[in-house]
All heavy atoms as a GROMACS GRO file, in nm:
protein
  584
    1MET      N    1   2.282  -1.573   0.215
    1MET     CA    2   2.147  -1.566   0.189
    1MET      C    3   2.115  -1.453   0.096
    1MET      O    4   2.169  -1.348   0.140
    1MET     CB    5   2.069  -1.566   0.316
    1MET     CG    6   1.913  -1.552   0.294
    1MET     SD    7   1.830  -1.538   0.454
    1MET     CE    8   1.853  -1.370   0.499
    2SER      N    9   2.048  -1.477   0.008
    2SER     CA   10   2.003  -1.357  -0.081
    2SER      C   11   1.853  -1.329  -0.053
    2SER      O   12   1.776  -1.412  -0.016
    2SER     CB   13   2.019  -1.384  -0.230
    2SER     OG   14   2.156  -1.410  -0.260
    3PHE      N   15   1.810  -1.194  -0.080
    3PHE     CA   16   1.674  -1.165  -0.074
    3PHE      C   17   1.644  -1.058  -0.158
    3PHE      O   18   1.720  -0.976  -0.206
    3PHE     CB   19   1.640  -1.149   0.070
    3PHE     CG   20   1.708  -1.020   0.139
    3PHE    CD1   21   1.661  -0.903   0.132
    3PHE    CD2   22   1.827  -1.044   0.211
    3PHE    CE1   23   1.717  -0.796   0.188
    3PHE    CE2   24   1.893  -0.932   0.257
    3PHE     CZ   25   1.833  -0.812   0.257
    4PHE      N   26   1.505  -1.033  -0.183
    4PHE     CA   27   1.462  -0.934  -0.263
    4PHE      C   28   1.347  -0.868  -0.190
    4PHE      O   29   1.257  -0.936  -0.125
    4PHE     CB   30   1.404  -1.008  -0.393
    4PHE     CG   31   1.352  -0.904  -0.496
    4PHE    CD1   32   1.434  -0.831  -0.570
    4PHE    CD2   33   1.220  -0.882  -0.518
    4PHE    CE1   34   1.382  -0.730  -0.660
    4PHE    CE2   35   1.172  -0.790  -0.611
    4PHE     CZ   36   1.253  -0.729  -0.681
    5HIS      N   37   1.327  -0.738  -0.209
    5HIS     CA   38   1.229  -0.656  -0.146
    5HIS      C   39   1.181  -0.557  -0.247
    5HIS      O   40   1.273  -0.478  -0.315
    5HIS     CB   41   1.286  -0.587  -0.030
    5HIS     CG   42   1.184  -0.476   0.026
    5HIS    ND1   43   1.072  -0.504   0.096
    5HIS    CD2   44   1.186  -0.344   0.008
    5HIS    CE1   45   1.008  -0.391   0.133
    5HIS    NE2   46   1.078  -0.289   0.071
    6THR      N   47   1.058  -0.540  -0.251
    6THR     CA   48   1.005  -0.438  -0.360
    6THR      C   49   0.864  -0.375  -0.323
    6THR      O   50   0.781  -0.455  -0.269
    6THR     CB   51   1.006  -0.483  -0.505
    6THR    OG1   52   0.978  -0.379  -0.594
    6THR    CG2   53   0.910  -0.601  -0.518
    7THR      N   54   0.849  -0.262  -0.364
    7THR     CA   55   0.716  -0.196  -0.369
    7THR      C   56   0.709  -0.100  -0.492
    7THR      O   57   0.673   0.013  -0.484
    7THR     CB   58   0.688  -0.118  -0.241
    7THR    OG1   59   0.796  -0.017  -0.223
    7THR    CG2   60   0.678  -0.209  -0.121
    8VAL      N   61   0.749  -0.154  -0.609
    8VAL     CA   62   0.781  -0.079  -0.726
    8VAL      C   63   0.667  -0.082  -0.835
    8VAL      O   64   0.614  -0.169  -0.857
    8VAL     CB   65   0.910  -0.127  -0.792
    8VAL    CG1   66   0.908  -0.138  -0.945
    8VAL    CG2   67   1.033  -0.054  -0.744
    9SER      N   68   0.652   0.046  -0.890
    9SER     CA   69   0.564   0.047  -1.012
    9SER      C   70   0.656   0.115  -1.129
    9SER      O   71   0.601   0.135  -1.222
    9SER     CB   72   0.447   0.138  -0.984
    9SER     OG   73   0.477   0.268  -0.943
   10GLY      N   74   0.770   0.152  -1.106
   10GLY     CA   75   0.869   0.193  -1.214
   10GLY      C   76   0.994   0.240  -1.142
   10GLY      O   77   1.007   0.254  -1.023
   11HIS      N   78   1.095   0.259  -1.232
   11HIS     CA   79   1.230   0.302  -1.182
   11HIS      C   80   1.303   0.371  -1.287
   11HIS      O   81   1.277   0.375  -1.407
   11HIS     CB   82   1.297   0.177  -1.125
   11HIS     CG   83   1.354   0.093  -1.224
   11HIS    ND1   84   1.286   0.012  -1.298
   11HIS    CD2   85   1.480   0.070  -1.273
   11HIS    CE1   86   1.355  -0.071  -1.384
   11HIS    NE2   87   1.475  -0.020  -1.380
   12ASP      N   88   1.409   0.436  -1.245
   12ASP     CA   89   1.510   0.520  -1.340
   12ASP      C   90   1.636   0.468  -1.340
   12ASP      O   91   1.743   0.543  -1.326
   12ASP     CB   92   1.496   0.664  -1.287
   12ASP     CG   93   1.368   0.722  -1.303
   12ASP    OD1   94   1.283   0.701  -1.403
   12ASP    OD2   95   1.326   0.798  -1.204
   13GLY      N   96   1.668   0.338  -1.355
   13GLY     CA   97   1.809   0.291  -1.356
   13GLY      C   98   1.828   0.208  -1.233
   13GLY      O   99   1.748   0.184  -1.146
   14ILE      N  100   1.954   0.158  -1.220
   14ILE     CA  101   1.990   0.070  -1.102
   14ILE      C  102   2.126   0.118  -1.043
   14ILE      O  103   2.208   0.193  -1.112
   14ILE     CB  104   2.003  -0.078  -1.134
   14ILE    CG1  105   2.121  -0.099  -1.233
   14ILE    CG2  106   1.867  -0.129  -1.186
   14ILE    CD1  107   2.148  -0.251  -1.254
   15THR      N  108   2.154   0.095  -0.924
   15THR     CA  109   2.282   0.116  -0.859
   15THR      C  110   2.320  -0.023  -0.812
   15THR      O  111   2.245  -0.100  -0.762
   15THR     CB  112   2.292   0.226  -0.758
   15THR    OG1  113   2.198   0.185  -0.653
   15THR    CG2  114   2.248   0.360  -0.807
   16ALA      N  115   2.449  -0.045  -0.788
   16ALA     CA  116   2.506  -0.165  -0.734
   16ALA      C  117   2.623  -0.132  -0.628
   16ALA      O  118   2.702  -0.051  -0.675
   16ALA     CB  119   2.551  -0.274  -0.831
   17GLU      N  120   2.626  -0.184  -0.513
   17GLU     CA  121   2.731  -0.158  -0.429
   17GLU      C  122   2.764  -0.271  -0.335
   17GLU      O  123   2.684  -0.363  -0.316
   17GLU     CB  124   2.699  -0.034  -0.331
   17GLU     CG  125   2.595  -0.062  -0.230
   17GLU     CD  126   2.558   0.064  -0.136
   17GLU    OE1  127   2.557   0.179  -0.192
   17GLU    OE2  128   2.576   0.045  -0.012
   18TYR      N  129   2.885  -0.278  -0.292
   18TYR     CA  130   2.945  -0.380  -0.212
   18TYR      C  131   2.921  -0.339  -0.071
   18TYR      O  132   2.947  -0.221  -0.029
   18TYR     CB  133   3.094  -0.412  -0.246
   18TYR     CG  134   3.168  -0.498  -0.137
   18TYR    CD1  135   3.128  -0.636  -0.135
   18TYR    CD2  136   3.250  -0.443  -0.046
   18TYR    CE1  137   3.197  -0.721  -0.049
   18TYR    CE2  138   3.308  -0.529   0.048
   18TYR     CZ  139   3.282  -0.655   0.046
   18TYR     OH  140   3.348  -0.737   0.137
   19ARG      N  141   2.876  -0.426   0.014
   19ARG     CA  142   2.866  -0.405   0.157
   19ARG      C  143   2.940  -0.501   0.221
   19ARG      O  144   2.915  -0.633   0.220
   19ARG     CB  145   2.724  -0.405   0.204
   19ARG     CG  146   2.621  -0.301   0.124
   19ARG     CD  147   2.520  -0.255   0.215
   19ARG     NE  148   2.450  -0.143   0.145
   19ARG     CZ  149   2.324  -0.122   0.162
   19ARG    NH1  150   2.260  -0.182   0.261
   19ARG    NH2  151   2.276  -0.017   0.104
   20PRO      N  152   3.047  -0.466   0.293
   20PRO     CA  153   3.133  -0.549   0.372
   20PRO      C  154   3.073  -0.623   0.493
   20PRO      O  155   2.965  -0.566   0.532
   20PRO     CB  156   3.247  -0.466   0.408
   20PRO     CG  157   3.211  -0.332   0.415
   20PRO     CD  158   3.096  -0.321   0.308
   21GLU      N  159   3.121  -0.728   0.524
   21GLU     CA  160   3.081  -0.795   0.653
   21GLU      C  161   3.080  -0.698   0.760
   21GLU      O  162   3.171  -0.608   0.781
   21GLU     CB  163   3.168  -0.912   0.690
   21GLU     CG  164   3.136  -0.990   0.810
   21GLU     CD  165   3.215  -1.102   0.842
   21GLU    OE1  166   3.200  -1.211   0.773
   21GLU    OE2  167   3.317  -1.094   0.918
   22ARG      N  168   2.971  -0.705   0.849
   22ARG     CA  169   2.972  -0.615   0.968
   22ARG      C  170   2.887  -0.668   1.084
   22ARG      O  171   2.813  -0.768   1.066
   22ARG     CB  172   2.908  -0.475   0.924
   22ARG     CG  173   2.753  -0.500   0.875
   22ARG     CD  174   2.713  -0.378   0.788
   22ARG     NE  175   2.577  -0.391   0.756
   22ARG     CZ  176   2.533  -0.474   0.645
   22ARG    NH1  177   2.614  -0.536   0.586
   22ARG    NH2  178   2.399  -0.475   0.611
   23GLU      N  179   2.904  -0.612   1.191
   23GLU     CA  180   2.836  -0.665   1.314
   23GLU      C  181   2.702  -0.624   1.312
   23GLU      O  182   2.664  -0.509   1.280
   23GLU     CB  183   2.901  -0.614   1.433
   23GLU     CG  184   3.042  -0.664   1.475
   23GLU     CD  185   3.107  -0.627   1.592
   23GLU    OE1  186   3.026  -0.604   1.702
   23GLU    OE2  187   3.227  -0.632   1.601
   24SER      N  188   2.607  -0.700   1.360
   24SER     CA  189   2.464  -0.676   1.362
   24SER      C  190   2.448  -0.594   1.491
   24SER      O  191   2.504  -0.605   1.596
   24SER     CB  192   2.384  -0.806   1.379
   24SER     OG  193   2.246  -0.774   1.403
   25THR      N  194   2.358  -0.484   1.483
   25THR     CA  195   2.331  -0.400   1.588
   25THR      C  196   2.212  -0.476   1.670
   25THR      O  197   2.172  -0.426   1.779
   25THR     CB  198   2.279  -0.264   1.550
   25THR    OG1  199   2.160  -0.272   1.450
   25THR    CG2  200   2.398  -0.194   1.478
   26TYR      N  201   2.146  -0.576   1.628
   26TYR     CA  202   2.039  -0.636   1.696
   26TYR      C  203   2.066  -0.748   1.788
   26TYR      O  204   2.023  -0.756   1.886
   26TYR     CB  205   1.932  -0.689   1.589
   26TYR     CG  206   1.879  -0.568   1.516
   26TYR    CD1  207   1.910  -0.560   1.378
   26TYR    CD2  208   1.790  -0.475   1.562
   26TYR    CE1  209   1.865  -0.454   1.295
   26TYR    CE2  210   1.742  -0.368   1.491
   26TYR     CZ  211   1.764  -0.370   1.352
   26TYR     OH  212   1.726  -0.264   1.279
   27ASP      N  213   2.157  -0.838   1.736
   27ASP     CA  214   2.182  -0.959   1.812
   27ASP      C  215   2.332  -0.978   1.839
   27ASP      O  216   2.365  -1.088   1.896
   27ASP     CB  217   2.103  -1.088   1.761
   27ASP     CG  218   2.171  -1.113   1.620
   27ASP    OD1  219   2.278  -1.046   1.575
   27ASP    OD2  220   2.121  -1.211   1.543
   28GLY      N  221   2.411  -0.897   1.814
   28GLY     CA  222   2.552  -0.911   1.824
   28GLY      C  223   2.627  -1.009   1.730
   28GLY      O  224   2.741  -1.043   1.748
   29GLY      N  225   2.538  -1.046   1.637
   29GLY     CA  226   2.596  -1.147   1.533
   29GLY      C  227   2.673  -1.077   1.424
   29GLY      O  228   2.692  -0.957   1.446
   30VAL      N  229   2.695  -1.152   1.316
   30VAL     CA  230   2.768  -1.088   1.203
   30VAL      C  231   2.681  -1.089   1.084
   30VAL      O  232   2.625  -1.191   1.048
   30VAL     CB  233   2.902  -1.149   1.173
   30VAL    CG1  234   2.965  -1.103   1.052
   30VAL    CG2  235   2.996  -1.145   1.304
   31ILE      N  236   2.674  -0.982   1.003
   31ILE     CA  237   2.594  -0.974   0.878
   31ILE      C  238   2.702  -0.991   0.776
   31ILE      O  239   2.793  -0.930   0.771
   31ILE     CB  240   2.526  -0.844   0.855
   31ILE    CG1  241   2.421  -0.829   0.982
   31ILE    CG2  242   2.463  -0.844   0.725
   31ILE    CD1  243   2.358  -0.693   0.982
   32PRO      N  244   2.687  -1.104   0.697
   32PRO     CA  245   2.791  -1.126   0.587
   32PRO      C  246   2.792  -1.030   0.478
   32PRO      O  247   2.691  -0.948   0.460
   32PRO     CB  248   2.747  -1.266   0.529
   32PRO     CG  249   2.604  -1.293   0.570
   32PRO     CD  250   2.573  -1.204   0.687
   33ALA      N  251   2.911  -1.018   0.410
   33ALA     CA  252   2.924  -0.932   0.302
   33ALA      C  253   2.829  -0.963   0.208
   33ALA      O  254   2.778  -1.073   0.182
   33ALA     CB  255   3.062  -0.954   0.242
   34ALA      N  256   2.784  -0.853   0.128
   34ALA     CA  257   2.678  -0.885   0.029
   34ALA      C  258   2.685  -0.780  -0.084
   34ALA      O  259   2.760  -0.674  -0.079
   34ALA     CB  260   2.540  -0.860   0.095
   35VAL      N  261   2.614  -0.786  -0.197
   35VAL     CA  262   2.600  -0.688  -0.296
   35VAL      C  263   2.456  -0.651  -0.307
   35VAL      O  264   2.366  -0.729  -0.313
   35VAL     CB  265   2.639  -0.757  -0.434
   35VAL    CG1  266   2.610  -0.654  -0.554
   35VAL    CG2  267   2.777  -0.806  -0.429
   36PHE      N  268   2.428  -0.508  -0.296
   36PHE     CA  269   2.303  -0.453  -0.287
   36PHE      C  270   2.281  -0.398  -0.432
   36PHE      O  271   2.373  -0.311  -0.468
   36PHE     CB  272   2.298  -0.340  -0.188
   36PHE     CG  273   2.232  -0.403  -0.056
   36PHE    CD1  274   2.304  -0.479   0.028
   36PHE    CD2  275   2.109  -0.367  -0.023
   36PHE    CE1  276   2.265  -0.531   0.148
   36PHE    CE2  277   2.060  -0.410   0.110
   36PHE     CZ  278   2.129  -0.493   0.196
   37ILE      N  279   2.180  -0.438  -0.492
   37ILE     CA  280   2.142  -0.374  -0.623
   37ILE      C  281   2.007  -0.316  -0.603
   37ILE      O  282   1.909  -0.368  -0.553
   37ILE     CB  283   2.117  -0.480  -0.731
   37ILE    CG1  284   2.249  -0.558  -0.747
   37ILE    CG2  285   2.077  -0.434  -0.857
   37ILE    CD1  286   2.247  -0.684  -0.836
   38GLU      N  287   2.004  -0.175  -0.623
   38GLU     CA  288   1.890  -0.093  -0.591
   38GLU      C  289   1.829  -0.039  -0.715
   38GLU      O  290   1.902   0.015  -0.807
   38GLU     CB  291   1.913   0.014  -0.500
   38GLU     CG  292   1.803   0.095  -0.442
   38GLU     CD  293   1.841   0.174  -0.328
   38GLU    OE1  294   1.963   0.196  -0.300
   38GLU    OE2  295   1.749   0.241  -0.268
   39LEU      N  296   1.689  -0.033  -0.736
   39LEU     CA  297   1.626   0.038  -0.844
   39LEU      C  298   1.619   0.178  -0.808
   39LEU      O  299   1.564   0.213  -0.694
   39LEU     CB  300   1.492  -0.016  -0.867
   39LEU     CG  301   1.477  -0.173  -0.907
   39LEU    CD1  302   1.346  -0.213  -0.920
   39LEU    CD2  303   1.565  -0.196  -1.029
   40SER      N  304   1.685   0.267  -0.880
   40SER     CA  305   1.685   0.408  -0.865
   40SER      C  306   1.559   0.469  -0.858
   40SER      O  307   1.461   0.452  -0.944
   40SER     CB  308   1.774   0.487  -0.958
   40SER     OG  309   1.911   0.417  -0.958
   41GLY      N  310   1.521   0.566  -0.765
   41GLY     CA  311   1.402   0.624  -0.761
   41GLY      C  312   1.279   0.535  -0.714
   41GLY      O  313   1.163   0.558  -0.725
   42ALA      N  314   1.315   0.418  -0.661
   42ALA     CA  315   1.200   0.322  -0.615
   42ALA      C  316   1.249   0.269  -0.485
   42ALA      O  317   1.351   0.272  -0.448
   42ALA     CB  318   1.190   0.213  -0.716
   43LYS      N  319   1.159   0.214  -0.416
   43LYS     CA  320   1.194   0.136  -0.290
   43LYS      C  321   1.207  -0.008  -0.318
   43LYS      O  322   1.114  -0.090  -0.276
   43LYS     CB  323   1.066   0.170  -0.179
   43LYS     CG  324   1.073   0.316  -0.138
   43LYS     CD  325   0.979   0.334  -0.033
   43LYS     CE  326   0.979   0.492  -0.003
   43LYS     NZ  327   0.870   0.527   0.100
   44ALA      N  328   1.302  -0.038  -0.391
   44ALA     CA  329   1.325  -0.180  -0.432
   44ALA      C  330   1.467  -0.205  -0.427
   44ALA      O  331   1.548  -0.126  -0.476
   44ALA     CB  332   1.254  -0.209  -0.570
   45TYR      N  333   1.505  -0.328  -0.371
   45TYR     CA  334   1.647  -0.354  -0.384
   45TYR      C  335   1.646  -0.512  -0.371
   45TYR      O  336   1.567  -0.585  -0.327
   45TYR     CB  337   1.722  -0.305  -0.276
   45TYR     CG  338   1.680  -0.330  -0.128
   45TYR    CD1  339   1.721  -0.450  -0.052
   45TYR    CD2  340   1.585  -0.252  -0.065
   45TYR    CE1  341   1.668  -0.476   0.058
   45TYR    CE2  342   1.542  -0.282   0.067
   45TYR     CZ  343   1.577  -0.393   0.132
   45TYR     OH  344   1.527  -0.419   0.260
   46LEU      N  345   1.759  -0.560  -0.417
   46LEU     CA  346   1.804  -0.709  -0.421
   46LEU      C  347   1.929  -0.709  -0.355
   46LEU      O  348   2.024  -0.646  -0.379
   46LEU     CB  349   1.817  -0.754  -0.567
   46LEU     CG  350   1.878  -0.889  -0.591
   46LEU    CD1  351   1.775  -0.989  -0.526
   46LEU    CD2  352   1.895  -0.921  -0.736
   47CYS      N  353   1.939  -0.798  -0.242
   47CYS     CA  354   2.058  -0.819  -0.168
   47CYS      C  355   2.109  -0.963  -0.206
   47CYS      O  356   2.043  -1.064  -0.193
   47CYS     CB  357   2.024  -0.816  -0.028
   47CYS     SG  358   2.178  -0.856   0.077
   48LEU      N  359   2.222  -0.957  -0.278
   48LEU     CA  360   2.284  -1.098  -0.314
   48LEU      C  361   2.402  -1.134  -0.216
   48LEU      O  362   2.490  -1.046  -0.190
   48LEU     CB  363   2.337  -1.085  -0.461
   48LEU     CG  364   2.231  -1.063  -0.556
   48LEU    CD1  365   2.304  -1.049  -0.701
   48LEU    CD2  366   2.140  -1.177  -0.571
   49SER      N  367   2.409  -1.257  -0.181
   49SER     CA  368   2.524  -1.302  -0.114
   49SER      C  369   2.644  -1.293  -0.207
   49SER      O  370   2.605  -1.297  -0.338
   49SER     CB  371   2.492  -1.453  -0.076
   49SER     OG  372   2.491  -1.534  -0.177
   50ILE      N  373   2.755  -1.299  -0.160
   50ILE     CA  374   2.878  -1.293  -0.262
   50ILE      C  375   2.873  -1.405  -0.344
   50ILE      O  376   2.895  -1.398  -0.472
   50ILE     CB  377   3.005  -1.290  -0.180
   50ILE    CG1  378   3.017  -1.158  -0.097
   50ILE    CG2  379   3.127  -1.291  -0.259
   50ILE    CD1  380   3.007  -1.029  -0.175
   51GLU      N  381   2.826  -1.526  -0.305
   51GLU     CA  382   2.826  -1.648  -0.401
   51GLU      C  383   2.726  -1.629  -0.509
   51GLU      O  384   2.747  -1.657  -0.621
   51GLU     CB  385   2.796  -1.773  -0.300
   51GLU     CG  386   2.902  -1.802  -0.211
   51GLU     CD  387   2.904  -1.723  -0.077
   51GLU    OE1  388   2.797  -1.661  -0.046
   51GLU    OE2  389   3.009  -1.724   0.000
   52ASP      N  390   2.610  -1.575  -0.463
   52ASP     CA  391   2.488  -1.554  -0.575
   52ASP      C  392   2.536  -1.440  -0.666
   52ASP      O  393   2.509  -1.452  -0.777
   52ASP     CB  394   2.361  -1.517  -0.500
   52ASP     CG  395   2.307  -1.637  -0.436
   52ASP    OD1  396   2.347  -1.756  -0.465
   52ASP    OD2  397   2.210  -1.623  -0.364
   53ALA      N  398   2.612  -1.342  -0.616
   53ALA     CA  399   2.656  -1.235  -0.701
   53ALA      C  400   2.760  -1.280  -0.798
   53ALA      O  401   2.755  -1.256  -0.924
   53ALA     CB  402   2.722  -1.120  -0.609
   54ARG      N  403   2.854  -1.373  -0.757
   54ARG     CA  404   2.939  -1.452  -0.855
   54ARG      C  405   2.861  -1.527  -0.963
   54ARG      O  406   2.903  -1.525  -1.070
   54ARG     CB  407   3.040  -1.530  -0.787
   54ARG     CG  408   3.142  -1.461  -0.696
   54ARG     CD  409   3.233  -1.557  -0.626
   54ARG     NE  410   3.309  -1.478  -0.527
   54ARG     CZ  411   3.420  -1.404  -0.531
   54ARG    NH1  412   3.465  -1.383  -0.661
   54ARG    NH2  413   3.478  -1.357  -0.438
   55THR      N  414   2.770  -1.596  -0.920
   55THR     CA  415   2.673  -1.674  -1.014
   55THR      C  416   2.614  -1.588  -1.112
   55THR      O  417   2.625  -1.619  -1.231
   55THR     CB  418   2.580  -1.763  -0.943
   55THR    OG1  419   2.646  -1.858  -0.850
   55THR    CG2  420   2.495  -1.842  -1.030
   56LEU      N  421   2.567  -1.472  -1.068
   56LEU     CA  422   2.493  -1.389  -1.164
   56LEU      C  423   2.598  -1.325  -1.259
   56LEU      O  424   2.583  -1.313  -1.377
   56LEU     CB  425   2.425  -1.277  -1.080
   56LEU     CG  426   2.369  -1.158  -1.158
   56LEU    CD1  427   2.263  -1.216  -1.252
   56LEU    CD2  428   2.305  -1.055  -1.077
   57ALA      N  429   2.720  -1.290  -1.193
   57ALA     CA  430   2.831  -1.224  -1.285
   57ALA      C  431   2.868  -1.327  -1.391
   57ALA      O  432   2.886  -1.286  -1.512
   57ALA     CB  433   2.941  -1.186  -1.200
   58GLU      N  434   2.869  -1.450  -1.359
   58GLU     CA  435   2.920  -1.559  -1.461
   58GLU      C  436   2.800  -1.580  -1.564
   58GLU      O  437   2.835  -1.598  -1.682
   58GLU     CB  438   2.945  -1.696  -1.397
   58GLU     CG  439   3.059  -1.701  -1.310
   58GLU     CD  440   3.084  -1.828  -1.222
   58GLU    OE1  441   2.998  -1.914  -1.236
   58GLU    OE2  442   3.181  -1.824  -1.144
   59ALA      N  443   2.680  -1.565  -1.520
   59ALA     CA  444   2.571  -1.583  -1.614
   59ALA      C  445   2.534  -1.465  -1.714
   59ALA      O  446   2.501  -1.486  -1.823
   59ALA     CB  447   2.439  -1.621  -1.550
   60LEU      N  448   2.561  -1.358  -1.667
   60LEU     CA  449   2.528  -1.229  -1.752
   60LEU      C  450   2.589  -1.229  -1.883
   60LEU      O  451   2.514  -1.184  -1.987
   60LEU     CB  452   2.558  -1.103  -1.660
   60LEU     CG  453   2.449  -1.068  -1.563
   60LEU    CD1  454   2.500  -0.941  -1.483
   60LEU    CD2  455   2.321  -1.046  -1.624
   61PRO      N  456   2.722  -1.249  -1.909
   61PRO     CA  457   2.778  -1.232  -2.041
   61PRO      C  458   2.700  -1.336  -2.140
   61PRO      O  459   2.666  -1.284  -2.251
   61PRO     CB  460   2.916  -1.281  -2.026
   61PRO     CG  461   2.944  -1.254  -1.890
   61PRO     CD  462   2.826  -1.265  -1.810
   62GLY      N  463   2.655  -1.453  -2.106
   62GLY     CA  464   2.590  -1.540  -2.179
   62GLY      C  465   2.445  -1.487  -2.214
   62GLY      O  466   2.392  -1.504  -2.331
   63ILE      N  467   2.377  -1.437  -2.107
   63ILE     CA  468   2.256  -1.378  -2.127
   63ILE      C  469   2.245  -1.263  -2.223
   63ILE      O  470   2.165  -1.253  -2.312
   63ILE     CB  471   2.191  -1.349  -1.994
   63ILE    CG1  472   2.163  -1.466  -1.909
   63ILE    CG2  473   2.059  -1.262  -2.004
   63ILE    CD1  474   2.140  -1.454  -1.761
   64LEU      N  475   2.345  -1.174  -2.203
   64LEU     CA  476   2.361  -1.061  -2.292
   64LEU      C  477   2.388  -1.094  -2.438
   64LEU      O  478   2.333  -1.031  -2.534
   64LEU     CB  479   2.455  -0.960  -2.238
   64LEU     CG  480   2.414  -0.892  -2.090
   64LEU    CD1  481   2.522  -0.813  -2.039
   64LEU    CD2  482   2.290  -0.818  -2.100
   65ALA      N  483   2.468  -1.188  -2.450
   65ALA     CA  484   2.502  -1.242  -2.580
   65ALA      C  485   2.381  -1.297  -2.650
   65ALA      O  486   2.358  -1.274  -2.783
   65ALA     CB  487   2.616  -1.350  -2.577
   66GLU      N  488   2.305  -1.378  -2.575
   66GLU     CA  489   2.170  -1.436  -2.624
   66GLU      C  490   2.086  -1.310  -2.677
   66GLU      O  491   2.015  -1.318  -2.771
   66GLU     CB  492   2.107  -1.506  -2.510
   66GLU     CG  493   1.994  -1.598  -2.560
   66GLU     CD  494   1.962  -1.690  -2.443
   66GLU    OE1  495   2.015  -1.699  -2.348
   66GLU    OE2  496   1.834  -1.723  -2.458
   67HIS      N  497   2.066  -1.208  -2.597
   67HIS     CA  498   1.993  -1.097  -2.629
   67HIS      C  499   2.043  -1.026  -2.755
   67HIS      O  500   1.964  -1.000  -2.849
   67HIS     CB  501   1.991  -0.996  -2.518
   67HIS     CG  502   1.945  -0.854  -2.558
   67HIS    ND1  503   1.808  -0.834  -2.588
   67HIS    CD2  504   2.008  -0.740  -2.574
   67HIS    CE1  505   1.781  -0.716  -2.620
   67HIS    NE2  506   1.894  -0.650  -2.613
   68ASP      N  507   2.185  -1.004  -2.760
   68ASP     CA  508   2.234  -0.953  -2.884
   68ASP      C  509   2.212  -1.030  -2.999
   68ASP      O  510   2.180  -0.974  -3.117
   68ASP     CB  511   2.389  -0.919  -2.858
   68ASP     CG  512   2.411  -0.815  -2.758
   68ASP    OD1  513   2.333  -0.732  -2.712
   68ASP    OD2  514   2.537  -0.814  -2.701
   69ALA      N  515   2.215  -1.153  -2.992
   69ALA     CA  516   2.196  -1.243  -3.112
   69ALA      C  517   2.037  -1.230  -3.159
   69ALA      O  518   2.020  -1.213  -3.267
   69ALA     CB  519   2.226  -1.388  -3.081
   70ALA      N  520   1.955  -1.226  -3.061
   70ALA     CA  521   1.812  -1.216  -3.096
   70ALA      C  522   1.784  -1.084  -3.158
   70ALA      O  523   1.709  -1.066  -3.254
   70ALA     CB  524   1.729  -1.219  -2.963
   71VAL      N  525   1.847  -0.968  -3.114
   71VAL     CA  526   1.839  -0.834  -3.169
   71VAL      C  527   1.878  -0.843  -3.312
   71VAL      O  528   1.824  -0.786  -3.401
   71VAL     CB  529   1.887  -0.722  -3.081
   71VAL    CG1  530   1.899  -0.594  -3.165
   71VAL    CG2  531   1.826  -0.709  -2.965
   72SER      N  532   2.002  -0.903  -3.337
   72SER     CA  533   2.064  -0.906  -3.473
   72SER      C  534   1.970  -0.976  -3.565
   72SER      O  535   1.950  -0.930  -3.669
   72SER     CB  536   2.189  -0.973  -3.461
   72SER     OG  537   2.252  -0.985  -3.580
   73VAL      N  538   1.927  -1.093  -3.530
   73VAL     CA  539   1.819  -1.168  -3.606
   73VAL      C  540   1.697  -1.081  -3.648
   73VAL      O  541   1.660  -1.074  -3.762
   73VAL     CB  542   1.785  -1.304  -3.535
   73VAL    CG1  543   1.657  -1.359  -3.609
   73VAL    CG2  544   1.900  -1.391  -3.530
   74SER      N  545   1.653  -1.009  -3.548
   74SER     CA  546   1.541  -0.922  -3.560
   74SER      C  547   1.570  -0.808  -3.666
   74SER      O  548   1.490  -0.779  -3.751
   74SER     CB  549   1.491  -0.862  -3.430
   74SER     OG  550   1.379  -0.788  -3.447
   75VAL      N  551   1.692  -0.756  -3.646
   75VAL     CA  552   1.726  -0.650  -3.750
   75VAL      C  553   1.744  -0.705  -3.886
   75VAL      O  554   1.704  -0.642  -3.992
   75VAL     CB  555   1.858  -0.580  -3.705
   75VAL    CG1  556   1.919  -0.487  -3.797
   75VAL    CG2  557   1.835  -0.488  -3.566
   76ASP      N  558   1.803  -0.816  -3.896
   76ASP     CA  559   1.821  -0.882  -4.027
   76ASP      C  560   1.689  -0.914  -4.091
   76ASP      O  561   1.670  -0.902  -4.215
   76ASP     CB  562   1.896  -1.011  -4.015
   76ASP     CG  563   2.053  -0.988  -3.983
   76ASP    OD1  564   2.081  -0.874  -4.002
   76ASP    OD2  565   2.121  -1.074  -3.934
   77LYS      N  566   1.587  -0.962  -4.018
   77LYS     CA  567   1.449  -0.979  -4.083
   77LYS      C  568   1.387  -0.864  -4.124
   77LYS      O  569   1.306  -0.860  -4.215
   77LYS     CB  570   1.361  -1.060  -3.964
   77LYS     CG  571   1.407  -1.200  -3.956
   77LYS     CD  572   1.311  -1.276  -3.854
   77LYS     CE  573   1.353  -1.422  -3.826
   77LYS     NZ  574   1.256  -1.480  -3.740
   78ALA      N  575   1.412  -0.747  -4.064
   78ALA     CA  576   1.350  -0.622  -4.091
   78ALA      C  577   1.408  -0.562  -4.212
   78ALA      O  578   1.340  -0.492  -4.282
   78ALA     CB  579   1.361  -0.517  -3.974
   79ALA      N  580   1.529  -0.604  -4.247
   79ALA     CA  581   1.598  -0.542  -4.356
   79ALA      C  582   1.567  -0.605  -4.491
   79ALA      O  583   1.488  -0.644  -4.552
   79ALA     CB  584   1.754  -0.554  -4.351
   0.00000   0.00000   0.00000
């Protein structure tokens, strides 16, 4: 399960960290491994399941290539 929490009006970058599976202190269950992405200097984070983190990792190269192509077109039009 992935979730997002925020109370942000600005931030200064991001951090990402792996959190391994661990026992829950509340109900004796297990909290699955996850990837936490936090907005630096803000009270905002995204917790991704490992499956969702893999999906995002697969999508990012295409998204960034799309952005680079749009910037290139913009620069060419300005010239």
